[in-house]
C-alpha positions as CSV (number, residue, x, y, z in Angstrom):
1,M,0.0,0.0,0.0
2,H,1.3,3.4,-0.9
3,I,1.8,5.7,2.1
4,L,-0.7,8.3,0.6
5,S,-3.4,5.6,1.0
6,T,-2.7,5.3,4.7
7,P,-6.0,5.8,6.7
8,I,-6.1,9.2,8.4
9,E,-6.7,7.6,11.9
10,Y,-3.1,6.3,11.9
11,L,-1.7,9.9,11.9
12,K,-0.6,10.8,15.5
13,G,-3.1,13.2,17.0
14,V,-6.1,12.0,15.0
15,G,-7.5,8.7,16.3
16,P,-10.9,7.0,15.4
17,A,-13.2,9.8,16.7
18,K,-11.5,12.7,15.0
19,A,-10.9,10.6,11.8
20,E,-14.7,9.9,11.6
21,L,-15.3,13.6,11.9
22,L,-12.7,14.5,9.2
23,K,-14.3,11.9,6.9
24,K,-17.9,13.2,7.4
25,E,-17.1,16.9,7.4
26,V,-14.4,17.5,4.8
27,S,-13.9,14.1,3.1
28,I,-10.4,13.5,4.4
29,F,-10.0,9.6,4.5
30,T,-6.3,9.2,3.9
31,Y,-2.9,10.9,4.1
32,G,-3.3,11.7,0.4
33,D,-6.7,13.5,1.1
34,L,-5.0,15.6,3.9
35,L,-2.1,16.5,1.6
36,Q,-4.6,17.7,-1.0
37,Y,-6.6,19.7,1.6
38,Y,-5.1,22.9,0.4
39,P,-5.2,26.3,2.3
40,F,-7.8,28.7,0.9
41,R,-5.8,31.8,1.9
42,Y,-2.6,32.8,3.6
43,I,-1.9,35.3,6.4
44,D,1.1,37.5,5.7
45,K,2.8,38.0,9.1
46,S,5.9,39.6,7.6
47,K,4.5,43.1,8.3
48,V,4.0,44.6,11.7
49,F,1.8,47.7,11.9
50,N,1.9,50.5,14.5
51,I,-1.3,51.2,16.6
52,S,-1.2,54.8,15.4
53,D,-1.5,53.6,11.8
54,I,-4.9,51.8,12.4
55,S,-7.8,53.1,10.3
56,D,-11.5,52.1,9.7
57,D,-11.2,50.0,6.6
58,M,-8.2,47.8,7.6
59,P,-8.2,44.0,7.1
60,Y,-6.5,41.6,9.5
61,I,-3.3,43.2,10.8
62,Q,-0.4,42.3,13.1
63,L,0.8,44.4,16.0
64,K,3.9,44.0,18.3
65,G,3.7,45.2,21.9
66,K,2.9,44.4,25.6
67,I,-0.3,43.8,27.6
68,I,-0.1,46.3,30.4
69,Q,-3.5,45.8,32.1
70,F,-6.5,43.4,32.3
71,E,-10.0,44.3,33.3
72,E,-13.1,42.1,33.6
73,I,-16.3,43.9,32.6
74,G,-20.0,42.8,33.0
75,Q,-21.6,39.9,34.9
76,K,-22.1,36.2,34.1
77,R,-23.0,35.7,30.5
78,S,-22.2,39.2,29.5
79,K,-18.8,39.1,31.1
80,R,-15.9,40.0,28.9
81,L,-12.1,40.4,29.3
82,V,-10.5,43.7,28.1
83,A,-6.7,44.0,27.9
84,K,-4.8,47.2,27.3
85,F,-2.2,46.5,24.6
86,K,0.5,49.1,24.1
87,D,3.2,49.7,21.5
88,K,5.6,52.6,21.1
89,T,2.9,54.6,19.2
90,G,-0.3,54.1,21.3
91,L,-2.9,51.9,23.0
92,I,-5.6,49.6,21.8
93,D,-8.1,47.3,23.6
94,L,-8.1,43.5,23.1
95,V,-11.5,42.0,23.9
96,W,-12.5,38.4,24.7
97,F,-16.1,37.3,25.2
98,K,-15.3,33.6,25.7
99,G,-12.7,31.7,27.7
100,V,-12.1,34.7,30.0
101,R,-10.6,32.7,32.9
102,W,-8.3,30.6,30.7
103,I,-7.0,33.6,28.6
104,K,-6.3,35.6,31.8
105,S,-4.2,32.7,33.2
106,Y,-2.4,32.1,29.9
107,L,-1.4,35.7,29.1
108,K,1.3,37.6,31.1
109,L,1.7,41.3,31.7
110,N,4.6,43.2,30.1
111,Q,5.7,40.3,27.9
112,D,6.5,41.0,24.2
113,Y,3.6,39.6,22.1
114,L,2.6,39.5,18.5
115,I,-1.2,39.9,18.1
116,F,-3.2,39.3,14.9
117,G,-6.8,40.3,14.3
118,K,-9.2,42.7,12.6
119,P,-9.6,46.2,14.2
120,T,-13.1,47.5,14.6
121,S,-14.3,50.8,15.9
122,F,-16.6,51.1,19.0
123,K,-17.7,54.4,20.4
124,G,-14.8,56.2,18.6
125,K,-12.1,53.8,19.9
126,F,-10.5,50.9,18.1
127,N,-10.4,47.3,19.6
128,I,-9.6,43.8,18.3
129,A,-12.0,41.0,19.4
130,H,-10.5,37.5,20.0
131,P,-7.1,38.2,18.5
132,E,-4.5,35.5,17.9
133,V,-1.8,36.1,20.5
134,E,1.7,34.5,20.6
135,L,5.0,35.3,22.2
136,Y,7.2,37.4,19.9
137,E,10.2,34.9,20.2
138,D,8.0,31.9,19.2
139,N,6.7,33.7,16.2
140,F,10.0,35.0,15.1
141,K,11.1,31.5,14.1
142,R,8.1,30.7,11.9
143,N,7.3,31.3,8.3
144,A,5.9,34.8,7.5
145,L,3.2,33.2,5.3
146,Q,0.8,31.1,7.4
147,A,-1.8,28.9,5.7
148,V,-5.5,29.1,6.6
149,Y,-7.7,26.0,6.1
150,H,-11.5,25.7,5.9
151,S,-13.0,24.2,9.0
152,T,-16.6,23.6,10.2
153,D,-18.4,24.2,13.4
154,K,-18.3,20.4,14.3
155,L,-14.5,20.3,13.6
156,N,-13.9,23.5,15.6
157,A,-15.9,22.0,18.5
158,K,-13.5,19.0,18.6
159,G,-10.3,21.2,18.4
160,L,-9.8,20.7,14.7
161,N,-9.7,24.4,13.7
162,S,-7.5,25.8,10.9
163,K,-4.4,25.9,13.1
164,A,-4.9,22.3,14.3
165,I,-5.3,21.1,10.7
166,G,-2.1,22.8,9.8
167,L,-0.3,21.0,12.7
168,L,-1.6,17.6,11.5
169,I,-0.2,18.3,8.0
170,K,3.1,19.4,9.6
171,K,3.2,16.1,11.5
172,M,2.5,14.1,8.3
173,L,4.9,15.7,5.9
174,P,8.1,14.0,7.2
175,F,6.6,10.6,6.5
176,L,6.0,11.7,2.9
177,K,9.5,12.9,2.1
178,D,10.7,11.3,-1.1
179,K,7.5,9.3,-1.4
180,I,5.4,11.7,-3.7
181,E,5.7,10.4,-7.2
182,E,6.4,12.9,-10.0
183,T,3.4,13.1,-12.5
184,L,4.9,15.2,-15.3
185,S,7.8,14.6,-17.6
186,K,11.2,16.1,-17.0
187,K,10.9,17.9,-20.4
188,L,7.6,19.5,-19.5
189,I,8.7,20.6,-16.0
190,E,11.8,22.3,-17.5
191,K,9.9,23.8,-20.4
192,L,7.3,25.5,-18.2
193,N,9.8,26.2,-15.3
194,L,7.6,24.3,-12.8
195,P,8.8,23.0,-9.4
196,Q,8.9,19.3,-8.7
197,K,5.6,17.7,-7.5
198,E,6.8,17.0,-4.0
199,Q,8.4,20.4,-3.6
200,A,5.1,22.1,-4.7
201,M,2.9,19.9,-2.4
202,F,5.1,20.7,0.6
203,N,5.5,24.3,-0.2
204,I,1.8,25.0,-0.7
205,H,1.2,24.2,3.0
206,F,4.4,25.8,4.4
207,P,5.6,28.4,1.8
208,V,9.2,29.6,2.1
209,N,8.3,32.9,0.5
210,H,5.6,34.5,-1.7
211,K,7.4,33.8,-5.0
212,E,7.7,30.0,-4.3
213,L,4.1,29.9,-3.1
214,I,2.9,31.3,-6.5
215,R,5.1,28.7,-8.4
216,S,3.8,25.8,-6.3
217,Q,0.1,26.9,-6.8
218,K,0.8,27.2,-10.5
219,R,2.2,23.7,-10.6
220,I,-0.7,22.1,-8.8
221,K,-3.3,24.0,-10.9
222,F,-1.4,23.0,-14.1
223,D,-1.6,19.3,-13.0
224,E,-5.3,19.4,-12.4
225,L,-6.1,21.1,-15.7
226,F,-3.5,19.2,-17.7
227,F,-4.8,15.7,-16.8
228,L,-8.4,16.7,-17.4
229,Q,-7.5,18.1,-20.9
230,L,-5.3,15.0,-21.6
231,H,-8.3,12.8,-20.8
232,L,-10.8,14.8,-22.9
233,I,-8.5,14.9,-25.9
234,K,-7.6,11.2,-25.6
235,T,-11.3,10.4,-25.3
236,K,-12.0,12.4,-28.4
237,I,-9.2,10.7,-30.4
238,S,-10.2,7.3,-29.2
239,R,-13.9,7.8,-30.1
240,K,-12.9,9.0,-33.6
241,N,-10.7,5.9,-34.0
242,K,-12.9,3.3,-32.4
243,S,-16.5,4.4,-32.3
244,K,-17.9,3.1,-35.5
245,G,-20.9,5.1,-36.6
246,Y,-23.5,5.0,-39.4
247,T,-22.3,6.4,-42.7
248,L,-24.8,9.1,-44.0
249,N,-23.1,10.1,-47.2
250,K,-26.2,10.6,-49.4
251,I,-28.2,13.8,-49.9
252,G,-31.5,12.6,-51.4
253,D,-35.0,13.7,-52.4
254,T,-36.3,14.4,-48.9
255,F,-33.6,16.9,-48.1
256,N,-33.5,18.5,-51.6
257,D,-37.3,18.8,-51.9
258,F,-37.5,20.6,-48.5
259,Y,-34.4,22.7,-49.1
260,N,-35.5,23.9,-52.6
261,N,-39.3,24.2,-52.1
262,S,-40.2,24.5,-48.4
263,L,-37.4,26.3,-46.6
264,P,-39.2,29.1,-44.7
265,F,-36.3,31.5,-45.1
266,E,-32.8,31.8,-46.6
267,L,-30.3,30.1,-44.2
268,T,-27.7,32.4,-42.6
269,N,-24.0,31.8,-43.5
270,A,-23.5,30.5,-39.9
271,Q,-26.3,27.9,-40.4
272,K,-24.8,26.8,-43.7
273,R,-21.3,26.5,-42.1
274,V,-22.7,24.4,-39.3
275,I,-24.5,22.0,-41.7
276,K,-21.3,21.6,-43.7
277,E,-19.4,20.7,-40.4
278,I,-22.1,18.1,-39.5
279,R,-22.2,16.7,-43.1
280,K,-18.4,16.1,-43.0
281,D,-18.8,14.3,-39.6
282,V,-21.6,11.9,-40.6
283,K,-20.1,11.1,-44.0
284,G,-17.3,9.3,-42.2
285,H,-17.2,5.9,-40.5
286,Y,-17.0,7.2,-36.9
287,Q,-19.7,8.4,-34.6
288,M,-20.2,12.2,-34.4
289,N,-20.4,13.9,-31.0
290,R,-21.0,17.6,-31.8
291,L,-22.1,20.5,-29.6
292,L,-24.2,23.2,-31.4
293,Q,-24.2,26.5,-29.6
294,G,-26.5,29.2,-30.7
295,D,-28.3,32.1,-29.1
296,V,-32.1,32.1,-28.6
297,G,-33.8,32.4,-32.0
298,S,-30.6,31.7,-34.1
299,G,-32.2,28.8,-36.0
300,K,-30.8,25.7,-34.3
301,T,-34.0,23.6,-34.7
302,L,-33.9,24.2,-38.5
303,V,-30.3,23.0,-38.7
304,A,-31.2,19.9,-36.6
305,L,-34.2,19.2,-38.9
306,L,-32.0,19.4,-42.1
307,C,-29.6,16.9,-40.5
308,M,-32.4,14.6,-39.6
309,L,-33.6,14.7,-43.3
310,I,-30.1,13.5,-44.4
311,A,-30.5,10.5,-42.0
312,I,-34.0,9.8,-43.7
313,D,-32.4,10.0,-47.2
314,N,-29.9,7.3,-46.1
315,G,-32.7,5.0,-44.8
316,F,-32.3,5.8,-41.0
317,Q,-34.4,7.1,-38.2
318,S,-33.8,10.2,-36.0
319,C,-35.0,11.5,-32.7
320,L,-35.0,14.8,-30.9
321,M,-35.1,14.8,-27.1
322,A,-36.1,17.9,-25.1
323,P,-36.0,18.4,-21.3
324,T,-39.7,19.5,-20.9
325,E,-43.0,18.6,-22.3
326,I,-43.7,22.2,-23.4
327,L,-40.4,22.4,-25.3
328,S,-40.9,19.0,-26.9
329,I,-44.4,20.0,-28.1
330,Q,-42.9,23.3,-29.4
331,H,-40.3,21.4,-31.4
332,F,-42.9,18.9,-32.7
333,T,-45.3,21.7,-33.8
334,T,-42.4,23.7,-35.5
335,I,-41.1,20.6,-37.3
336,V,-44.5,19.4,-38.4
337,D,-45.2,22.9,-39.7
338,F,-41.9,22.9,-41.6
339,M,-42.6,19.5,-43.1
340,K,-46.3,20.0,-44.0
341,N,-45.6,19.5,-47.7
342,Q,-43.3,16.5,-47.3
343,N,-44.0,12.8,-46.9
344,V,-42.2,12.3,-43.5
345,N,-43.7,10.5,-40.5
346,I,-43.1,12.6,-37.4
347,Q,-44.4,11.5,-34.0
348,L,-44.5,13.0,-30.4
349,L,-43.9,10.9,-27.3
350,T,-44.1,12.4,-23.8
351,G,-45.3,11.4,-20.4
352,S,-48.8,12.6,-21.4
353,T,-49.1,10.4,-24.5
354,K,-52.1,8.1,-24.0
355,T,-51.5,4.3,-23.7
356,K,-53.3,3.5,-27.0
357,Q,-51.2,6.0,-29.0
358,R,-48.0,5.0,-27.1
359,K,-48.5,1.3,-28.3
360,I,-48.9,2.5,-31.9
361,I,-45.8,4.6,-31.7
362,H,-43.8,1.7,-30.2
363,E,-44.9,-0.6,-33.0
364,D,-44.3,1.9,-35.8
365,L,-40.9,2.8,-34.4
366,L,-39.8,-0.8,-34.4
367,N,-41.0,-1.6,-37.9
368,G,-39.4,1.6,-39.3
369,K,-42.6,3.5,-40.2
370,I,-41.6,6.5,-38.0
371,D,-38.9,8.7,-39.5
372,I,-38.5,11.3,-36.7
373,L,-39.5,10.8,-33.0
374,I,-39.7,13.9,-30.8
375,G,-40.2,13.7,-27.1
376,T,-39.0,14.1,-23.5
377,H,-37.3,11.6,-21.1
378,A,-40.0,9.2,-22.4
379,L,-37.7,8.4,-25.3
380,L,-35.2,6.8,-22.9
381,E,-37.7,4.1,-21.6
382,D,-36.6,0.5,-22.3
383,K,-39.9,-0.1,-24.3
384,V,-38.9,2.5,-26.8
385,K,-37.0,0.5,-29.5
386,F,-36.0,1.9,-32.9
387,S,-35.6,0.0,-36.1
388,N,-32.4,1.9,-37.1
389,L,-31.7,5.0,-35.1
390,A,-28.7,6.9,-36.6
391,F,-29.1,10.5,-35.6
392,V,-30.0,11.9,-32.1
393,V,-30.5,15.6,-31.3
394,I,-30.5,16.5,-27.6
395,D,-31.8,20.0,-26.7
396,E,-30.6,21.8,-23.6
397,Q,-28.6,18.7,-22.7
398,H,-27.4,19.8,-19.3
399,R,-30.9,19.2,-17.9
400,F,-30.4,15.5,-18.5
401,G,-28.3,13.2,-16.3
402,V,-25.3,11.5,-17.8
403,A,-26.7,8.0,-17.2
404,Q,-30.0,9.1,-18.8
405,R,-28.3,10.3,-21.9
406,A,-26.1,7.2,-22.2
407,K,-29.3,5.1,-22.6
408,L,-29.6,6.4,-26.1
409,W,-26.4,4.4,-27.0
410,T,-28.0,1.1,-26.2
411,K,-30.9,1.6,-28.7
412,N,-28.7,0.4,-31.5
413,N,-25.9,-1.8,-32.8
414,F,-23.7,1.2,-33.3
415,P,-23.9,4.5,-31.3
416,P,-26.0,7.1,-33.2
417,H,-24.6,10.4,-34.3
418,I,-25.2,12.9,-31.4
419,L,-25.9,16.6,-31.9
420,V,-26.2,18.4,-28.6
421,M,-27.9,21.8,-28.8
422,T,-27.9,24.6,-26.3
423,A,-29.3,28.1,-26.3
424,T,-27.2,28.8,-23.2
425,P,-24.0,30.2,-24.7
426,I,-21.1,28.7,-22.8
427,P,-17.8,30.7,-22.4
428,R,-14.9,29.2,-24.2
429,T,-13.1,28.7,-20.9
430,L,-15.9,26.4,-19.8
431,S,-16.6,24.7,-23.1
432,M,-12.9,23.7,-23.4
433,T,-13.3,21.8,-20.2
434,L,-16.9,20.7,-20.1
435,Y,-17.0,19.8,-23.8
436,G,-13.4,19.2,-24.5
437,D,-14.1,15.8,-26.0
438,L,-16.8,17.2,-28.4
439,D,-16.5,19.1,-31.7
440,V,-18.1,22.5,-31.3
441,S,-20.2,24.4,-33.8
442,I,-21.5,27.9,-33.2
443,I,-24.4,29.8,-34.9
444,D,-23.3,33.3,-34.3
445,E,-25.8,35.1,-36.6
446,L,-29.5,35.8,-36.2
447,P,-31.8,35.3,-39.2
448,P,-32.2,38.4,-41.4
449,G,-34.8,41.0,-40.5
450,R,-34.5,40.5,-36.8
451,K,-34.2,43.7,-34.8
452,A,-32.2,43.9,-31.6
453,I,-34.4,43.7,-28.5
454,K,-34.4,47.0,-26.5
455,T,-33.9,46.2,-22.8
456,I,-34.9,48.7,-20.2
457,W,-34.5,48.5,-16.4
458,K,-37.2,50.1,-14.3
459,S,-38.0,50.0,-10.5
460,D,-41.3,49.5,-8.8
461,S,-41.8,53.2,-8.6
462,S,-42.2,53.4,-12.4
463,R,-45.4,51.2,-12.3
464,L,-47.7,53.8,-13.9
465,Q,-45.2,54.4,-16.7
466,I,-45.0,50.6,-17.4
467,I,-48.8,50.2,-17.5
468,K,-49.0,53.2,-20.0
469,F,-46.4,51.5,-22.2
470,I,-48.2,48.1,-22.2
471,K,-51.5,49.8,-23.3
472,E,-49.7,51.6,-26.1
473,Q,-48.2,48.3,-27.4
474,I,-51.6,46.5,-27.2
475,Y,-53.3,49.4,-29.2
476,L,-50.6,48.7,-31.8
477,K,-51.9,45.1,-31.9
478,R,-48.8,43.7,-30.2
479,Q,-48.9,41.0,-27.4
480,V,-47.2,41.1,-24.0
481,Y,-45.6,38.6,-21.6
482,I,-45.5,39.4,-17.9
483,V,-43.4,36.9,-16.0
484,F,-43.2,36.4,-12.3
485,P,-40.4,34.4,-10.6
486,L,-41.0,30.9,-9.3
487,I,-38.5,29.6,-6.8
488,E,-39.4,26.2,-5.2
489,E,-38.5,27.1,-1.7
490,S,-41.1,29.8,-1.7
491,E,-43.7,28.4,-4.1
492,K,-46.7,29.5,-2.0
493,L,-45.3,33.1,-1.8
494,D,-44.6,33.2,-5.5
495,Y,-48.0,31.8,-6.4
496,K,-49.5,34.6,-4.2
497,N,-47.4,37.2,-6.0
498,L,-48.5,35.8,-9.4
499,M,-52.2,35.9,-8.5
500,E,-51.9,39.4,-7.0
501,G,-50.1,40.6,-10.1
502,Y,-52.8,39.0,-12.3
503,N,-55.7,40.5,-10.3
504,S,-54.1,44.0,-10.4
505,L,-53.6,43.6,-14.1
506,V,-57.2,42.7,-14.7
507,R,-58.1,45.9,-12.8
508,E,-55.8,48.0,-14.9
509,F,-56.8,46.3,-18.2
510,P,-60.5,45.7,-18.0
511,L,-62.6,43.6,-20.4
512,P,-63.6,43.8,-23.2
513,D,-60.7,46.0,-24.3
514,F,-58.0,43.7,-23.0
515,Q,-57.8,39.9,-22.7
516,V,-55.5,38.3,-20.2
517,S,-54.2,34.7,-20.1
518,I,-52.6,33.1,-17.0
519,V,-50.2,30.1,-17.0
520,H,-48.4,28.6,-13.9
521,G,-47.1,25.2,-12.7
522,K,-50.1,24.4,-10.5
523,M,-52.5,24.3,-13.5
524,K,-53.6,21.0,-15.2
525,S,-51.8,20.4,-18.5
526,E,-54.9,20.8,-20.6
527,D,-55.7,24.1,-18.9
528,K,-52.2,25.3,-19.5
529,E,-52.3,24.2,-23.2
530,Y,-55.7,26.0,-23.6
531,E,-54.4,29.3,-22.2
532,M,-51.2,29.1,-24.2
533,K,-53.1,28.3,-27.4
534,R,-55.3,31.4,-26.8
535,F,-52.2,33.6,-26.6
536,V,-50.5,31.9,-29.6
537,D,-53.7,32.4,-31.6
538,G,-53.8,36.1,-30.7
539,I,-57.1,35.9,-28.7
540,T,-55.5,37.2,-25.5
541,D,-53.2,40.3,-25.4
542,I,-51.3,39.6,-22.2
543,M,-49.8,36.3,-20.9
544,V,-49.2,36.4,-17.2
545,A,-46.9,33.4,-16.3
546,T,-44.2,31.9,-14.2
547,T,-41.0,30.7,-15.9
548,V,-42.8,27.9,-17.6
549,I,-42.5,30.1,-20.7
550,E,-38.7,30.3,-20.4
551,V,-38.4,27.9,-23.2
552,G,-40.8,26.6,-25.8
553,V,-43.2,29.4,-26.7
554,N,-42.9,31.0,-30.1
555,V,-45.2,33.9,-30.8
556,P,-43.8,36.3,-33.4
557,N,-46.5,38.9,-32.5
558,A,-45.4,39.1,-28.9
559,S,-43.1,42.0,-28.8
560,V,-42.9,42.9,-25.1
561,M,-41.4,40.9,-22.2
562,I,-41.9,42.3,-18.7
563,I,-40.0,40.4,-16.0
564,E,-41.3,41.2,-12.5
565,S,-38.8,41.0,-9.6
566,A,-36.1,40.7,-12.2
567,E,-33.4,40.8,-9.5
568,R,-34.5,37.3,-8.4
569,F,-33.6,35.7,-11.7
570,G,-30.2,34.4,-12.8
571,L,-28.6,36.0,-15.9
572,S,-29.0,33.0,-18.2
573,Q,-32.7,32.8,-17.2
574,L,-33.2,36.5,-17.9
575,H,-31.5,36.0,-21.3
576,Q,-33.7,33.0,-22.1
577,L,-36.9,34.9,-21.1
578,R,-35.9,37.9,-23.2
579,G,-35.5,35.5,-26.2
580,R,-39.2,34.8,-26.2
581,V,-39.7,38.2,-27.9
582,G,-37.9,39.6,-30.9
583,R,-39.2,36.8,-33.2
584,G,-41.1,39.0,-35.6
585,S,-40.2,41.9,-37.7
586,E,-41.4,44.6,-35.2
587,Q,-39.3,46.3,-32.6
588,S,-39.4,44.3,-29.4
589,Y,-38.8,45.3,-25.8
590,C,-37.8,43.7,-22.5
591,L,-38.6,45.5,-19.3
592,L,-36.8,44.4,-16.2
593,V,-38.8,45.5,-13.2
594,S,-36.9,45.3,-9.9
595,G,-37.5,46.4,-6.3
596,N,-36.0,49.7,-5.2
597,K,-33.3,48.1,-3.1
598,I,-31.2,45.3,-4.6
599,S,-27.8,43.8,-4.0
600,N,-24.7,44.8,-6.0
601,E,-24.7,41.4,-7.7
602,G,-28.4,42.0,-8.7
603,K,-27.4,45.4,-10.1
604,T,-24.6,43.8,-12.1
605,R,-26.9,41.2,-13.6
606,L,-29.6,43.8,-14.7
607,K,-27.0,46.3,-16.0
608,T,-25.4,43.5,-18.1
609,M,-28.9,42.7,-19.6
610,V,-29.4,46.4,-20.5
611,D,-25.9,46.7,-22.0
612,T,-25.8,43.7,-24.3
613,N,-27.9,41.1,-26.2
614,D,-24.9,39.0,-26.9
615,G,-25.4,35.6,-25.1
616,F,-21.7,34.9,-25.0
617,K,-20.9,38.2,-23.2
618,I,-23.7,37.5,-20.8
619,S,-22.4,34.0,-20.1
620,E,-18.9,35.4,-19.3
621,V,-20.5,37.7,-16.7
622,D,-22.6,34.8,-15.4
623,L,-19.5,32.6,-15.1
624,K,-17.8,35.3,-13.0
625,L,-20.8,35.8,-10.7
626,R,-21.9,32.2,-10.2
627,G,-19.0,30.0,-11.0
628,P,-18.8,27.1,-13.5
629,G,-20.5,24.4,-11.4
630,D,-23.6,26.5,-10.9
631,I,-24.0,27.5,-14.5
632,M,-24.0,24.1,-16.0
633,G,-25.5,22.2,-13.1
634,T,-22.2,20.3,-12.7
635,K,-21.6,20.9,-9.0
636,Q,-22.4,17.3,-8.1
637,S,-21.1,15.6,-11.2
638,G,-17.3,15.5,-10.5
639,I,-16.6,17.1,-13.9
640,L,-15.2,20.3,-12.4
641,D,-13.9,18.8,-9.2
642,F,-10.7,20.8,-8.9
643,K,-9.0,21.2,-5.5
644,L,-7.2,24.4,-6.4
645,A,-7.7,25.4,-10.1
646,D,-10.3,27.9,-11.0
647,L,-11.6,28.0,-14.6
648,I,-12.1,31.8,-14.5
649,K,-9.0,33.0,-12.8
650,D,-6.7,30.3,-14.3
651,N,-7.8,30.6,-17.9
652,K,-4.2,31.1,-19.1
653,I,-3.0,27.9,-17.3
654,L,-5.9,26.0,-18.8
655,Q,-4.9,27.1,-22.3
656,Y,-1.2,26.1,-21.7
657,A,-2.4,22.8,-20.2
658,R,-4.6,22.0,-23.3
659,A,-1.9,23.0,-25.8
660,E,0.7,20.8,-24.0
661,A,-1.6,17.8,-23.8
662,L,-2.3,18.1,-27.5
663,K,1.4,18.2,-28.4
664,I,2.1,15.2,-26.2
665,L,-0.7,13.1,-27.6
666,E,0.1,14.0,-31.2
667,A,3.7,12.7,-30.7
668,D,2.8,9.8,-28.4
669,P,-1.0,8.9,-28.7
670,N,-0.7,5.9,-26.2
671,L,1.8,7.6,-23.8
672,D,4.3,4.7,-24.6
673,L,7.5,6.8,-24.8
674,A,9.9,6.5,-21.9
675,E,9.9,10.3,-21.5
676,N,6.2,10.2,-20.7
677,I,6.3,7.3,-18.2
678,N,5.4,9.6,-15.2
679,I,2.4,11.0,-17.1
680,S,1.3,7.5,-18.2
681,R,1.6,6.1,-14.7
682,F,-0.6,8.8,-13.2
683,Y,-3.1,9.0,-16.1
684,R,-4.3,5.4,-16.2
685,P,-6.0,5.3,-12.7
686,Y,-7.2,8.9,-13.4
687,A,-8.9,7.8,-16.6
688,R,-10.7,4.9,-14.8
689,E,-12.1,7.4,-12.3
690,K,-13.4,9.7,-15.1
691,V,-15.1,7.1,-17.2
692,G,-18.8,7.8,-17.9
693,W,-19.3,11.5,-17.8
694,S,-17.7,12.6,-21.0
695,R,-19.5,10.2,-23.4
696,I,-22.4,12.4,-24.3
697,S,-21.5,15.6,-22.6
């Protein structure tokens, strides 16, 4: 057994009880886990401040001086200990609310101490509450940079605070000397001027100086990003070499007839480019795995349909899977409308499909009568068997679990070609990591004739102005969405807000001049469909809804989107909602209505929406605000499970890591060369851990 696999209970000072707590609270099971429990910040104790220099906005600071007096103030629970601390420039109070008796017995008057803490002002005087205090002589021998580790209330209660965790690591490191294997090649270490692995691992916990700390952090971050990129690129190469796919090399009557006679509008250059990229993939003998990114309304569905028609011309079936029933119905309606003059059998399968109809679909699918099947998760059921499925489109794929998506692979002898579509633009930094094993296509043009949506941010105090604007738009024969937030934790409150909003609108917009629809999650499906249809058909002027209309409603005449409590929505959701308008030739508007008091982050989100319609720019801001795990719902997936690297801050390291991984695999695809032995030895177990998540990302 390698020493890094040693159970943590065997480390002196841990034992069974503390080991159990470390496992439960911070997932430290072994010496290796403790070694990789990196500090989240460092305290620079190289600088000593004077008391006379203290000002209001100071962070944690260090002072050197003597305690000249103790005083106990208050009774029982409100008792506190106040010490007068003096240096050559002045006096400051040190205050303790807990452990009064112990602190008083431990600290001595007129000794030289270094104290560390955050100064706060109280009644015009500065004090430091619960400072760290140590003898000047003791501290003098220590590193100036001291690591700070995350702890928890339960760990603190058992004496495992940041300092104690640091001491455990200090006890462990001598056992690991010369035992940490190098994971990179000598050539790569020298080329990038990186420290050795062991040196970096030790130095990150006990830095000798600031410069060496930065080098050590860079080395560990590079390792994390390099091995992930190596794995993604290797997976991609392996798939192209091994994953035999269906050859769709024919363009036939179905495609040509639709393209020449029924295409609703001229394709943009971006759409044509993407179709060429997909055509090139499916002509070959390996399985395609391609991501199609395109902003709301950029024409992804039409591209997907044209590709499915190529599959039909080659004698194969296709399917399109969407995350919600509303969205799958929308795709079905759109595609059926596109294909109304063609002899193509298109069917819809969702959770609401009646048993009788479901049986017919199952039979027709198996005997090859159905050309295109559109649906929700229902497509993944074991009973759904295709005759010859060759092309799969997955819309908004991050809403499906990896295991769910992988079921599509088992519907065939060969894996079908996969086209993953998303209207959530993903920053390049993230797509390089999350989709590093996919080929990426981007539709970066909107169809001709589309006008940019004007986005305006208003506060509650502008309510009368907003109502006047809505009336003006309705008199111009336009339709209006008014969306209220729906957050599960406060569903009752949100429902109440929605109904109050609806009732006040009915008062402001009386019948018969104005017709109002309402749609929310508590309604029965048939009632929801009825209300949506009334709005789609132009019978109602205003659609009051929760975020059920975030995706899947296409009403070209709806030119106004009003988002109530806009500060409660995430950026990508705001962008998706805005994309429900701007689908016709008229000028469209998005009004973001917020409370009068909102957080700085809320202001940044709303200002970003006003400043740009570019989904990629919006996603960059979103990535900075929320972090990569939140954006793609990957927090729990293990995909972005870095101990130290940060995709936003370490973008340059990521690019270096990917470039170096590419060079190595181009020269040595199987990592067989002697110079890559370290990389190969570490990569093999790493790859086994990562199997599964990157197959249909």
